[in-house]
C-alpha positions as CSV (number, residue, x, y, z in Angstrom):
1,X,-215.9,-52.9,-86.4
2,X,-217.9,-56.0,-86.1
3,X,-219.0,-58.0,-89.2
4,X,-221.4,-60.9,-89.2
5,X,-220.4,-63.8,-91.4
6,X,-222.7,-66.5,-92.7
7,X,-222.0,-69.9,-91.3
8,X,-220.4,-71.2,-94.6
9,X,-218.1,-68.2,-94.8
10,X,-217.2,-68.5,-91.1
11,X,-216.4,-72.2,-91.6
12,X,-214.2,-71.4,-94.6
13,X,-212.2,-68.8,-92.7
14,X,-211.7,-71.2,-89.8
15,X,-210.6,-73.9,-92.2
16,X,-208.1,-71.5,-93.8
17,X,-206.7,-70.6,-90.4
18,X,-206.4,-74.2,-89.4
19,X,-204.7,-75.0,-92.6
20,X,-202.1,-72.3,-91.8
21,X,-203.0,-70.0,-94.7
22,X,-203.1,-67.1,-92.2
23,X,-202.3,-67.0,-88.5
24,X,-205.8,-65.7,-87.6
25,X,-209.1,-64.8,-89.1
26,X,-208.5,-61.0,-89.0
27,X,-205.3,-61.4,-91.0
28,X,-207.1,-63.5,-93.6
29,X,-210.0,-61.1,-94.0
30,X,-207.6,-58.1,-94.1
31,X,-205.5,-59.8,-96.8
32,X,-208.5,-60.6,-98.9
33,X,-210.0,-57.1,-98.6
34,X,-206.6,-55.5,-99.4
35,X,-206.4,-57.8,-102.5
36,X,-209.9,-56.8,-103.6
37,X,-209.1,-53.1,-103.0
38,X,-205.9,-53.3,-105.1
39,X,-207.8,-55.2,-107.8
40,X,-210.4,-52.5,-108.0
41,X,-207.8,-49.8,-108.2
42,X,-206.0,-51.5,-111.1
43,X,-208.4,-53.4,-113.3
44,X,-207.0,-56.7,-114.5
45,X,-206.2,-56.5,-118.2
46,X,-206.0,-59.7,-120.2
47,X,-203.2,-59.5,-122.7
48,X,-202.2,-62.1,-125.3
49,X,-199.0,-62.7,-123.3
50,X,-200.9,-63.3,-120.1
51,X,-203.3,-65.7,-121.9
52,X,-200.4,-67.6,-123.4
53,X,-198.7,-67.8,-119.9
54,X,-201.9,-69.1,-118.3
55,X,-202.4,-71.7,-120.9
56,X,-198.8,-72.9,-120.5
57,X,-199.1,-72.9,-116.7
58,X,-202.3,-74.9,-116.9
59,X,-200.4,-77.7,-118.6
60,X,-197.5,-77.6,-116.2
61,X,-197.1,-80.0,-113.2
62,X,-198.1,-78.5,-109.9
63,X,-197.1,-78.9,-106.3
64,X,-199.4,-78.2,-103.2
65,X,-198.9,-74.8,-101.6
66,X,-197.6,-74.8,-98.1
67,X,-197.9,-72.0,-95.4
68,X,-194.5,-70.6,-96.4
69,X,-195.8,-70.1,-100.0
70,X,-198.6,-67.9,-98.6
71,X,-196.2,-66.0,-96.4
72,X,-194.1,-65.2,-99.4
73,X,-197.2,-64.2,-101.4
74,X,-198.4,-61.9,-98.6
75,X,-194.9,-60.3,-98.4
76,X,-194.8,-59.6,-102.1
77,X,-198.3,-58.1,-102.0
78,X,-197.5,-55.9,-99.1
79,X,-194.3,-54.7,-100.8
80,X,-196.4,-53.8,-103.9
81,X,-199.0,-52.0,-101.8
82,X,-196.3,-50.0,-99.9
83,X,-194.8,-49.1,-103.2
84,X,-191.5,-47.3,-103.6
85,X,-190.6,-44.7,-101.0
86,X,-191.3,-41.2,-102.2
């Protein structure tokens, strides 16, 4: 499958690859589309607990994400998508 990207989207993908978010453009696009697919399968529900956690997190100090952080996130997402063995 070939997909045409607008120049701004292509530049964003290239920037993410250069920054080490993903090893290549295909991996990034696949990860984003998998995330979108999962999100559509399980609609996001805002609960009072989630809202409280988000407000608390917004006031907490942050550190920049590094490539290892994104690798760990991808691993957790893939494990969730694979689910428990039947």
